[in-house]
TIVO-2410 file (N, C-alpha, C; in nm, 3 decimals):
# residues 83
REC num residu      c1      c2      c3 atome chaine
REC   1      X   6.905   8.183  10.046     N      A
REC   1      X   7.060   8.202   9.993    CA      A
REC   1      X   7.108   8.298  10.108     C      A
REC   2      X   7.226   8.271  10.158     N      A
REC   2      X   7.301   8.358  10.245    CA      A
REC   2      X   7.324   8.502  10.201     C      A
REC   3      X   7.318   8.597  10.277     N      A
REC   3      X   7.354   8.719  10.241    CA      A
REC   3      X   7.521   8.719  10.281     C      A
REC   4      X   7.625   8.767  10.160     N      A
REC   4      X   7.767   8.767  10.166    CA      A
REC   4      X   7.801   8.871  10.175     C      A
REC   5      X   7.896   8.946  10.224     N      A
REC   5      X   7.940   9.017  10.181    CA      A
REC   5      X   8.103   9.038  10.223     C      A
REC   6      X   8.198   9.105  10.124     N      A
REC   6      X   8.322   9.086  10.103    CA      A
REC   6      X   8.415   9.201  10.079     C      A
REC   7      X   8.449   9.271  10.187     N      A
REC   7      X   8.542   9.385  10.179    CA      A
REC   7      X   8.684   9.362  10.104     C      A
REC   8      X   8.711   9.436  10.014     N      A
REC   8      X   8.818   9.405   9.929    CA      A
REC   8      X   8.888   9.503   9.864     C      A
REC   9      X   8.999   9.522   9.825     N      A
REC   9      X   9.127   9.567   9.725    CA      A
REC   9      X   9.156   9.503   9.587     C      A
REC  10      X   9.141   9.586   9.500     N      A
REC  10      X   9.175   9.542   9.348    CA      A
REC  10      X   9.307   9.413   9.347     C      A
REC  11      X   9.421   9.483   9.423     N      A
REC  11      X   9.545   9.443   9.380    CA      A
REC  11      X   9.570   9.344   9.513     C      A
REC  12      X   9.465   9.288   9.600     N      A
REC  12      X   9.495   9.197   9.698    CA      A
REC  12      X   9.484   9.032   9.634     C      A
REC  13      X   9.584   8.981   9.647     N      A
REC  13      X   9.548   8.862   9.592    CA      A
REC  13      X   9.463   8.737   9.707     C      A
REC  14      X   9.473   8.774   9.831     N      A
REC  14      X   9.387   8.707   9.907    CA      A
REC  14      X   9.240   8.719   9.919     C      A
REC  15      X   9.205   8.865   9.871     N      A
REC  15      X   9.083   8.888   9.794    CA      A
REC  15      X   9.015   8.805   9.691     C      A
REC  16      X   9.126   8.778   9.572     N      A
REC  16      X   9.093   8.702   9.480    CA      A
REC  16      X   9.094   8.567   9.502     C      A
REC  17      X   9.146   8.510   9.576     N      A
REC  17      X   9.134   8.366   9.639    CA      A
REC  17      X   9.016   8.340   9.708     C      A
REC  18      X   8.955   8.429   9.804     N      A
REC  18      X   8.859   8.431   9.879    CA      A
REC  18      X   8.723   8.434   9.804     C      A
REC  19      X   8.726   8.537   9.728     N      A
REC  19      X   8.606   8.552   9.597    CA      A
REC  19      X   8.634   8.409   9.501     C      A
REC  20      X   8.710   8.335   9.464     N      A
REC  20      X   8.741   8.237   9.377    CA      A
REC  20      X   8.664   8.098   9.501     C      A
REC  21      X   8.709   8.090   9.597     N      A
REC  21      X   8.642   8.007   9.680    CA      A
REC  21      X   8.499   8.025   9.667     C      A
REC  22      X   8.431   8.126   9.721     N      A
REC  22      X   8.293   8.166   9.719    CA      A
REC  22      X   8.205   8.135   9.556     C      A
REC  23      X   8.279   8.144   9.469     N      A
REC  23      X   8.245   8.156   9.335    CA      A
REC  23      X   8.240   8.040   9.302     C      A
REC  24      X   8.331   7.945   9.332     N      A
REC  24      X   8.352   7.797   9.312    CA      A
REC  24      X   8.214   7.719   9.406     C      A
REC  25      X   8.169   7.803   9.513     N      A
REC  25      X   8.050   7.745   9.561    CA      A
REC  25      X   7.915   7.756   9.502     C      A
REC  26      X   7.954   7.862   9.417     N      A
REC  26      X   7.788   7.889   9.313    CA      A
REC  26      X   7.716   7.990   9.392     C      A
REC  27      X   7.808   8.062   9.487     N      A
REC  27      X   7.709   8.177   9.583    CA      A
REC  27      X   7.754   8.320   9.521     C      A
REC  28      X   7.646   8.398   9.522     N      A
REC  28      X   7.670   8.531   9.481    CA      A
REC  28      X   7.707   8.621   9.599     C      A
REC  29      X   7.759   8.734   9.608     N      A
REC  29      X   7.827   8.821   9.700    CA      A
REC  29      X   7.841   8.935   9.680     C      A
REC  30      X   7.820   9.052   9.789     N      A
REC  30      X   7.836   9.174   9.740    CA      A
REC  30      X   7.953   9.215   9.781     C      A
REC  31      X   8.030   9.270   9.656     N      A
REC  31      X   8.175   9.318   9.716    CA      A
REC  31      X   8.181   9.478   9.755     C      A
REC  32      X   8.246   9.488   9.850     N      A
REC  32      X   8.261   9.638   9.897    CA      A
REC  32      X   8.409   9.652   9.889     C      A
REC  33      X   8.445   9.742   9.756     N      A
REC  33      X   8.582   9.761   9.725    CA      A
REC  33      X   8.627   9.908   9.837     C      A
REC  34      X   8.732   9.870   9.880     N      A
REC  34      X   8.780   9.975  10.000    CA      A
REC  34      X   8.906  10.090   9.939     C      A
REC  35      X   8.942  10.073   9.790     N      A
REC  35      X   9.038  10.130   9.726    CA      A
REC  35      X   8.999  10.261   9.762     C      A
REC  36      X   9.099  10.329   9.822     N      A
REC  36      X   9.073  10.501   9.795    CA      A
REC  36      X   8.944  10.521   9.878     C      A
REC  37      X   8.854  10.451   9.942     N      A
REC  37      X   8.735  10.510  10.014    CA      A
REC  37      X   8.746  10.463  10.181     C      A
REC  38      X   8.783  10.613  10.214     N      A
REC  38      X   8.852  10.597  10.372    CA      A
REC  38      X   8.693  10.548  10.452     C      A
REC  39      X   8.603  10.606  10.413     N      A
REC  39      X   8.472  10.546  10.486    CA      A
REC  39      X   8.451  10.437  10.492     C      A
REC  40      X   8.446  10.392  10.361     N      A
REC  40      X   8.410  10.231  10.349    CA      A
REC  40      X   8.532  10.139  10.453     C      A
REC  41      X   8.656  10.179  10.417     N      A
REC  41      X   8.767  10.088  10.505    CA      A
REC  41      X   8.714  10.110  10.645     C      A
REC  42      X   8.660  10.248  10.706     N      A
REC  42      X   8.656  10.263  10.857    CA      A
REC  42      X   8.551  10.167  10.929     C      A
REC  43      X   8.442  10.180  10.800     N      A
REC  43      X   8.336  10.066  10.824    CA      A
REC  43      X   8.361   9.935  10.829     C      A
REC  44      X   8.465   9.892  10.776     N      A
REC  44      X   8.515   9.753  10.773    CA      A
REC  44      X   8.584   9.731  10.887     C      A
REC  45      X   8.652   9.805  10.946     N      A
REC  45      X   8.739   9.824  11.073    CA      A
REC  45      X   8.624   9.806  11.216     C      A
REC  46      X   8.523   9.885  11.183     N      A
REC  46      X   8.422   9.888  11.251    CA      A
REC  46      X   8.361   9.773  11.302     C      A
REC  47      X   8.332   9.715  11.162     N      A
REC  47      X   8.249   9.598  11.188    CA      A
REC  47      X   8.347   9.458  11.236     C      A
REC  48      X   8.463   9.437  11.156     N      A
REC  48      X   8.548   9.346  11.169    CA      A
REC  48      X   8.647   9.338  11.308     C      A
REC  49      X   8.703   9.447  11.337     N      A
REC  49      X   8.785   9.490  11.432    CA      A
REC  49      X   8.941   9.495  11.369     C      A
REC  50      X   8.918   9.436  11.226     N      A
REC  50      X   9.049   9.404  11.160    CA      A
REC  50      X   9.090   9.541  11.053     C      A
REC  51      X   9.221   9.540  11.037     N      A
REC  51      X   9.229   9.622  10.910    CA      A
REC  51      X   9.278   9.558  10.769     C      A
REC  52      X   9.271   9.425  10.775     N      A
REC  52      X   9.338   9.379  10.654    CA      A
REC  52      X   9.231   9.349  10.578     C      A
REC  53      X   9.260   9.293  10.439     N      A
REC  53      X   9.138   9.270  10.360    CA      A
REC  53      X   9.205   9.126  10.294     C      A
REC  54      X   9.079   9.036  10.289     N      A
REC  54      X   8.961   9.062  10.260    CA      A
REC  54      X   8.896   9.057  10.427     C      A
REC  55      X   8.772   9.108  10.449     N      A
REC  55      X   8.667   9.082  10.549    CA      A
REC  55      X   8.576   9.010  10.492     C      A
REC  56      X   8.525   8.925  10.555     N      A
REC  56      X   8.404   8.835  10.515    CA      A
REC  56      X   8.282   8.809  10.612     C      A
REC  57      X   8.164   8.859  10.554     N      A
REC  57      X   8.046   8.867  10.638    CA      A
REC  57      X   7.925   8.757  10.579     C      A
REC  58      X   7.889   8.678  10.664     N      A
REC  58      X   7.793   8.548  10.596    CA      A
REC  58      X   7.645   8.598  10.689     C      A
REC  59      X   7.570   8.640  10.637     N      A
REC  59      X   7.411   8.699  10.706    CA      A
REC  59      X   7.491   8.780  10.861     C      A
REC  60      X   7.568   8.865  10.816     N      A
REC  60      X   7.622   8.955  10.923    CA      A
REC  60      X   7.690   8.917  11.026     C      A
REC  61      X   7.745   8.776  10.996     N      A
REC  61      X   7.827   8.711  11.088    CA      A
REC  61      X   7.980   8.736  11.049     C      A
REC  62      X   8.067   8.808  11.126     N      A
REC  62      X   8.200   8.798  11.055    CA      A
REC  62      X   8.263   8.673  11.040     C      A
REC  63      X   8.301   8.632  10.931     N      A
REC  63      X   8.389   8.522  10.923    CA      A
REC  63      X   8.556   8.508  10.937     C      A
REC  64      X   8.572   8.641  10.903     N      A
REC  64      X   8.710   8.697  10.867    CA      A
REC  64      X   8.788   8.715  10.770     C      A
REC  65      X   8.908   8.672  10.731     N      A
REC  65      X   8.981   8.674  10.641    CA      A
REC  65      X   8.990   8.578  10.559     C      A
REC  66      X   9.082   8.563  10.460     N      A
REC  66      X   9.077   8.463  10.349    CA      A
REC  66      X   9.124   8.316  10.424     C      A
REC  67      X   9.181   8.336  10.505     N      A
REC  67      X   9.267   8.216  10.598    CA      A
REC  67      X   9.144   8.121  10.626     C      A
REC  68      X   9.074   8.251  10.695     N      A
REC  68      X   8.979   8.202  10.785    CA      A
REC  68      X   8.849   8.134  10.731     C      A
REC  69      X   8.843   8.168  10.605     N      A
REC  69      X   8.719   8.135  10.485    CA      A
REC  69      X   8.759   7.988  10.453     C      A
REC  70      X   8.906   7.985  10.432     N      A
REC  70      X   8.948   7.834  10.347    CA      A
REC  70      X   8.956   7.730  10.512     C      A
REC  71      X   9.002   7.786  10.591     N      A
REC  71      X   8.977   7.665  10.735    CA      A
REC  71      X   8.828   7.651  10.759     C      A
REC  72      X   8.736   7.767  10.726     N      A
REC  72      X   8.606   7.740  10.775    CA      A
REC  72      X   8.544   7.600  10.681     C      A
REC  73      X   8.605   7.625  10.554     N      A
REC  73      X   8.543   7.526  10.454    CA      A
REC  73      X   8.629   7.398  10.466     C      A
REC  74      X   8.733   7.383  10.498     N      A
REC  74      X   8.813   7.261  10.527    CA      A
REC  74      X   8.765   7.176  10.670     C      A
REC  75      X   8.693   7.248  10.725     N      A
REC  75      X   8.614   7.186  10.844    CA      A
REC  75      X   8.518   7.141  10.821     C      A
REC  76      X   8.414   7.182  10.718     N      A
REC  76      X   8.306   7.181  10.642    CA      A
REC  76      X   8.208   7.269  10.707     C      A
REC  77      X   8.241   7.372  10.740     N      A
REC  77      X   8.147   7.472  10.814    CA      A
REC  77      X   8.112   7.564  10.732     C      A
REC  78      X   8.160   7.585  10.633     N      A
REC  78      X   8.129   7.691  10.523    CA      A
REC  78      X   7.987   7.667  10.435     C      A
REC  79      X   7.981   7.532  10.411     N      A
REC  79      X   7.852   7.529  10.304    CA      A
REC  79      X   7.744   7.533  10.387     C      A
REC  80      X   7.717   7.479  10.497     N      A
REC  80      X   7.589   7.529  10.569    CA      A
REC  80      X   7.543   7.655  10.605     C      A
REC  81      X   7.670   7.730  10.602     N      A
REC  81      X   7.607   7.892  10.621    CA      A
REC  81      X   7.600   7.930  10.477     C      A
REC  82      X   7.610   7.881  10.372     N      A
REC  82      X   7.576   7.919  10.271    CA      A
REC  82      X   7.456   7.933  10.218     C      A
REC  83      X   7.347   7.813  10.267     N      A
REC  83      X   7.211   7.765  10.210    CA      A
REC  83      X   7.121   7.914  10.251     C      A
***
């Protein structure tokens, strides 16, 4: 099973959509909430090069945000990464 990490904020609708897609795939993930946590936010920015949430990593590979995750799934590229 893949190691999935997702940086999120509680109020972010894109975070909820990305998590729902992953949950629909039956996979577990480690959520990294950055609300009020400057060091966790800086970690996310350093790893992804982006300042928006969600930021998703599968086996340490940066997938991107919610739109990137859905685009990857639409192309059939997500499922092979989840095994």
